[in-house]
C-alpha positions as CSV (number, residue, x, y, z in Angstrom):
1,M,48.3,-10.1,1.2
2,P,51.8,-9.1,0.1
3,P,52.1,-5.6,-1.5
4,D,51.6,-5.5,-5.2
5,N,55.0,-3.9,-5.8
6,K,56.7,-6.9,-4.0
7,L,54.8,-9.4,-6.1
8,D,55.7,-7.4,-9.2
9,E,59.4,-7.5,-8.2
10,L,59.1,-11.3,-7.8
11,G,57.4,-11.6,-11.2
12,D,60.1,-9.5,-12.9
13,W,62.8,-11.6,-11.5
14,I,61.1,-14.9,-12.6
15,D,60.6,-13.4,-16.1
16,R,64.3,-12.6,-16.3
17,L,65.1,-16.2,-15.3
18,Q,62.9,-17.5,-18.0
19,A,64.3,-15.1,-20.6
20,D,67.8,-16.4,-19.7
21,E,66.5,-20.0,-19.9
22,G,67.3,-20.4,-16.3
23,F,63.9,-21.6,-15.2
24,N,61.1,-23.7,-16.8
25,G,58.2,-24.3,-14.5
26,S,55.5,-22.9,-12.2
27,V,55.7,-20.6,-9.2
28,L,52.6,-19.9,-7.1
29,L,51.9,-18.0,-3.9
30,A,48.6,-18.3,-2.1
31,R,47.2,-17.1,1.2
32,N,44.1,-18.5,3.0
33,G,43.4,-20.5,-0.2
34,A,43.4,-17.5,-2.5
35,I,46.1,-17.3,-5.2
36,A,48.1,-14.0,-4.8
37,F,50.7,-14.7,-7.4
38,E,51.5,-17.2,-10.1
39,R,53.8,-17.5,-13.1
40,H,54.0,-20.4,-15.5
41,C,57.2,-20.3,-17.5
42,G,58.1,-22.4,-20.5
43,F,56.8,-25.7,-21.8
44,A,55.6,-29.1,-20.6
45,D,57.5,-30.9,-23.4
46,L,60.9,-30.8,-25.0
47,D,59.4,-29.9,-28.4
48,K,57.9,-26.7,-26.9
49,R,54.5,-27.4,-28.2
50,V,52.6,-27.4,-24.9
51,P,52.9,-24.2,-22.7
52,L,52.8,-24.7,-18.9
53,T,49.6,-23.6,-17.1
54,G,48.2,-23.8,-13.6
55,H,46.7,-27.1,-14.6
56,S,50.0,-28.7,-15.8
57,S,50.7,-31.9,-13.8
58,F,54.3,-32.2,-12.7
59,S,56.0,-35.1,-11.1
60,L,56.2,-34.1,-7.4
61,A,59.1,-36.6,-6.7
62,S,59.5,-36.6,-2.9
63,V,56.8,-34.0,-2.4
64,S,54.7,-37.2,-2.8
65,K,55.7,-38.1,0.8
66,P,53.3,-35.8,2.6
67,F,50.5,-37.4,0.5
68,T,51.7,-40.9,1.6
69,A,51.9,-39.8,5.2
70,L,48.4,-38.3,4.9
71,G,47.2,-41.7,3.5
72,I,48.6,-43.5,6.5
73,M,47.0,-41.0,8.9
74,L,43.7,-41.5,7.2
75,Q,44.0,-45.3,7.6
76,A,44.9,-44.8,11.2
77,H,41.9,-42.5,11.8
78,A,39.7,-45.1,10.2
79,G,41.0,-47.7,12.6
80,R,42.7,-49.8,9.9
81,L,46.1,-49.5,11.5
82,A,47.9,-47.9,14.4
83,L,51.0,-45.8,14.1
84,D,52.9,-48.0,16.5
85,D,52.0,-51.2,14.7
86,K,54.9,-53.2,13.4
87,L,55.6,-53.1,9.7
88,S,55.7,-56.9,9.6
89,T,52.1,-57.0,10.6
90,F,51.2,-55.7,7.1
91,I,54.2,-57.0,5.1
92,P,55.0,-60.4,6.8
93,E,57.2,-61.3,3.8
94,L,59.8,-59.1,5.5
95,P,60.2,-60.7,9.0
96,E,63.6,-59.0,9.5
97,T,61.7,-55.7,9.9
98,V,59.9,-57.0,13.0
99,A,61.3,-54.1,15.2
100,I,60.2,-51.4,12.7
101,T,57.0,-49.6,13.3
102,I,54.8,-47.4,11.0
103,R,55.9,-44.4,13.1
104,H,59.6,-45.2,12.5
105,L,58.9,-45.2,8.7
106,L,57.0,-41.9,8.8
107,H,59.8,-40.3,10.8
108,H,62.7,-41.8,8.7
109,T,64.1,-43.5,11.8
110,S,63.6,-47.1,10.7
111,G,67.2,-47.8,9.6
112,I,65.9,-49.9,6.7
113,A,68.4,-50.4,3.8
114,D,68.1,-48.4,0.6
115,H,66.3,-50.3,-2.2
116,M,67.6,-47.9,-4.9
117,E,71.2,-48.7,-4.1
118,L,70.4,-52.4,-4.1
119,A,68.5,-52.2,-7.3
120,D,71.3,-50.3,-9.0
121,E,73.6,-53.3,-8.2
122,V,71.4,-56.3,-9.0
123,W,68.2,-55.3,-10.9
124,N,68.0,-55.4,-14.7
125,P,67.4,-51.8,-15.7
126,K,65.4,-53.0,-18.7
127,D,62.6,-54.1,-16.3
128,V,60.6,-51.6,-14.2
129,L,61.0,-52.1,-10.5
130,T,57.6,-52.4,-8.7
131,I,56.9,-52.8,-5.1
132,D,56.7,-56.6,-5.6
133,G,60.2,-56.4,-7.0
134,L,61.4,-54.3,-4.1
135,I,60.1,-56.8,-1.6
136,S,61.6,-59.7,-3.6
137,L,65.0,-58.0,-3.5
138,F,64.8,-57.7,0.2
139,Q,63.8,-61.3,0.6
140,K,66.5,-62.6,-1.6
141,Y,69.4,-60.4,-0.6
142,R,68.4,-59.5,3.0
143,P,70.3,-56.2,3.1
144,R,71.6,-55.3,6.5
145,P,69.8,-52.4,8.3
146,E,71.7,-49.1,8.6
147,F,71.0,-48.9,12.4
148,L,68.5,-50.1,15.0
149,P,65.1,-48.5,14.7
150,G,64.9,-45.1,16.5
151,R,68.6,-44.8,16.9
152,E,69.3,-42.3,14.1
153,F,67.5,-40.2,11.5
154,Q,68.2,-41.2,7.9
155,Y,66.0,-40.0,5.0
156,S,64.6,-43.1,3.5
157,N,62.8,-43.6,0.1
158,T,62.4,-47.3,0.9
159,G,60.5,-46.5,4.1
160,Y,57.9,-44.4,2.3
161,A,57.7,-47.0,-0.5
162,L,56.8,-49.6,2.1
163,L,54.3,-47.1,3.6
164,G,52.7,-46.9,0.2
165,E,52.3,-50.7,0.2
166,V,50.8,-50.6,3.7
167,I,48.2,-48.2,2.4
168,A,47.3,-50.5,-0.4
169,R,47.1,-53.6,1.7
170,T,45.0,-52.0,4.5
171,A,42.7,-50.3,1.9
172,G,42.3,-53.5,-0.2
173,T,43.1,-51.5,-3.3
174,S,46.0,-50.0,-5.2
175,Y,47.9,-47.0,-4.0
176,P,46.8,-45.0,-7.1
177,Q,43.2,-45.9,-6.6
178,F,43.3,-45.0,-2.9
179,M,44.8,-41.6,-3.6
180,D,42.3,-40.9,-6.3
181,E,39.2,-42.0,-4.3
182,T,40.2,-40.8,-0.9
183,I,42.1,-37.6,-1.6
184,F,42.1,-36.3,-5.1
185,K,38.4,-36.8,-6.1
186,P,37.0,-35.5,-2.8
187,L,39.1,-32.4,-3.1
188,G,38.5,-31.8,-6.8
189,M,42.1,-32.3,-7.6
190,N,41.5,-33.1,-11.2
191,D,45.1,-32.6,-12.3
192,S,46.5,-35.0,-9.8
193,A,47.2,-38.8,-9.9
194,A,49.6,-41.4,-8.8
195,F,51.3,-42.4,-12.1
196,N,54.5,-44.1,-13.0
197,L,56.0,-46.5,-15.5
198,A,54.0,-49.4,-14.0
199,S,50.7,-47.7,-14.8
200,R,48.6,-49.1,-17.7
201,E,47.8,-45.6,-19.0
202,C,48.3,-42.0,-18.1
203,P,45.2,-40.5,-16.4
204,L,46.6,-36.9,-16.6
205,R,45.1,-34.4,-19.0
206,E,48.2,-32.2,-19.0
207,R,51.2,-34.3,-18.1
208,V,54.5,-32.5,-17.8
209,F,57.6,-34.3,-19.1
210,G,61.0,-33.8,-17.5
211,F,64.2,-32.7,-19.3
212,R,67.6,-31.4,-18.4
213,R,70.3,-29.2,-19.7
214,Q,73.7,-30.8,-20.1
215,Q,76.8,-29.6,-21.9
216,G,74.8,-26.9,-23.6
217,R,72.1,-29.3,-24.9
218,T,68.6,-30.0,-23.6
219,M,67.6,-33.6,-23.6
220,P,64.7,-35.8,-22.2
221,C,65.1,-36.7,-18.5
222,D,61.9,-38.2,-17.3
223,L,61.2,-41.5,-15.5
224,N,63.6,-44.4,-15.2
225,F,63.4,-48.1,-14.2
226,L,63.0,-47.3,-10.5
227,D,59.7,-45.6,-11.3
228,G,57.3,-48.5,-10.7
229,V,57.2,-48.0,-7.0
230,Y,54.8,-45.6,-5.2
231,G,54.9,-43.9,-1.8
232,D,58.3,-42.3,-1.9
233,G,57.3,-40.6,-5.2
234,G,54.9,-41.2,-8.0
235,I,52.4,-38.5,-7.5
236,Y,51.8,-35.8,-10.2
237,S,49.9,-32.6,-9.4
238,S,49.5,-29.1,-10.6
239,A,50.1,-25.8,-8.8
240,H,46.4,-25.1,-8.6
241,D,45.6,-28.5,-7.2
242,L,48.2,-28.0,-4.5
243,V,46.3,-24.9,-3.4
244,R,43.2,-27.1,-3.0
245,W,45.2,-29.6,-1.0
246,D,46.8,-27.0,1.3
247,R,43.3,-25.5,2.0
248,A,41.9,-29.0,2.8
249,L,44.7,-29.6,5.3
250,R,44.2,-26.3,7.0
251,E,40.4,-26.6,7.1
252,G,40.3,-30.3,8.2
253,T,38.4,-31.4,5.2
254,L,39.8,-34.9,5.1
255,L,41.1,-35.2,8.7
256,P,40.1,-33.2,11.7
257,R,42.6,-30.4,12.2
258,E,43.5,-31.5,15.7
259,V,44.3,-35.0,14.3
260,Y,46.4,-33.8,11.4
261,Q,48.4,-31.5,13.8
262,E,50.5,-34.6,14.7
263,A,52.0,-34.4,11.2
264,Y,53.7,-31.2,12.2
265,V,55.3,-32.6,15.3
266,S,59.0,-33.6,15.0
267,G,60.0,-37.2,15.5
268,R,62.4,-38.1,18.2
269,L,65.2,-40.6,18.5
270,N,65.4,-43.1,21.3
271,N,67.5,-40.7,23.2
272,G,64.9,-38.0,23.0
273,E,66.7,-35.8,20.3
274,P,64.3,-34.2,17.8
275,T,64.8,-35.1,14.2
276,G,63.1,-32.1,12.6
277,Y,60.9,-34.3,10.5
278,G,57.2,-35.0,11.2
279,F,54.8,-37.1,9.1
280,G,55.9,-36.2,5.6
281,W,57.1,-32.7,6.5
282,E,60.4,-31.0,7.3
283,I,59.7,-28.9,10.4
284,E,61.2,-25.4,10.2
285,P,61.3,-22.5,12.7
286,D,58.4,-20.1,13.0
287,N,55.7,-22.7,12.4
288,V,56.7,-23.4,8.8
289,V,56.7,-26.9,7.2
290,E,58.1,-27.7,3.8
291,H,59.3,-30.4,1.5
292,W,61.6,-30.7,-1.4
293,G,61.5,-33.2,-4.3
294,E,64.2,-34.0,-6.9
295,W,64.1,-36.8,-9.5
296,E,65.4,-36.9,-13.0
297,G,64.4,-33.6,-14.7
298,F,61.9,-32.6,-12.0
299,T,62.4,-30.4,-9.0
300,S,59.6,-29.5,-6.6
301,F,59.3,-27.4,-3.5
302,I,56.4,-26.6,-1.2
303,R,56.5,-24.3,1.8
304,R,53.5,-23.8,4.1
305,D,53.5,-21.1,6.8
306,L,51.0,-22.4,9.3
307,T,50.7,-19.1,11.1
308,R,50.3,-16.8,8.2
309,H,48.4,-19.4,6.2
310,T,50.6,-18.9,3.1
311,L,51.6,-21.5,0.6
312,L,54.5,-21.4,-1.8
313,V,54.7,-23.9,-4.7
314,V,57.7,-24.1,-7.0
315,L,57.5,-26.9,-9.7
316,S,60.2,-27.3,-12.4
317,N,60.7,-29.8,-15.2
318,L,64.1,-28.6,-16.3
319,G,67.0,-30.0,-14.5
320,P,69.5,-30.5,-13.1
321,A,68.1,-29.9,-9.6
322,S,71.4,-28.3,-8.5
323,E,70.5,-25.3,-10.7
324,V,66.8,-25.1,-9.6
325,D,67.3,-25.6,-5.8
326,P,68.9,-22.2,-5.4
327,I,66.0,-20.6,-7.2
328,C,63.6,-22.3,-4.9
329,A,65.6,-21.2,-1.8
330,D,65.7,-17.6,-3.1
331,I,62.0,-17.5,-3.7
332,S,61.4,-19.0,-0.2
333,R,63.5,-16.3,1.5
334,F,61.7,-13.6,-0.5
335,V,58.3,-14.9,0.4
336,A,59.2,-15.2,4.1
337,N,60.0,-11.5,4.1
338,I,56.8,-10.1,2.6
């Protein structure tokens, strides 16, 4: 474990950030599933009535993508799909995606157009966009692909939203129910759920709300009309639950370890060039995988050292992300050197 004085140094620095109102959120460091350090700074709501704890459920934003990728891998392991199956096999309403495979979507090499840009142009923001709405937009407007599948790497929220729908269709249930029954409940992740504006009710006991500081004022900045789609985002979780999840991935609780290892292998373009992105993970040097998430008032960062078995979690509900990202990067560098 890291020396106590180093962890004290980290704690003092985070405390100073909080005192200066420069950080509102949770920071946790664990090794081999045991928590070595945690700080929960500030509040879960704008009115400062609910203090943050290790059980506070933050929007993970794009840190939802490793969960979606795990869901796809679970379905593949169960024989309900193959990673090289065509997307159109599962979503035939989009015949123009006939060349795109599940693997392309996982690796962000599909070239599929961005649904958020399209929705910003043509969708009524008074209505929440769901996956059915997303598919209908593609059917109606038939946006041109960015490139041929496998030719380039381009981070794609649309690709992971469609993977979320593939999970739902192959499981015969909703994405939230699949995540709850297949991942969260088996792992005892009681602070975790797939939840968004399309949900009938909030299942979270300690939901965190997003806000942001702008021009000297703090104002609500939570979900918006795009938040009716799952897969690219939509998962809420707590710092403590992410320790359970990390431990399960290392120990092979949901998938055999040798099967899940494929998630840590970089995708490759058609020319053989590595992309640096596996199945829901950014592949870093020295056997480290990580992922960032940014949406509205939320910023999330998770870093997993697969050799040292360490986990770093940083969750914030005070934006903008441009101010939180450097804090995450500084903590990551600090942790890498202890």
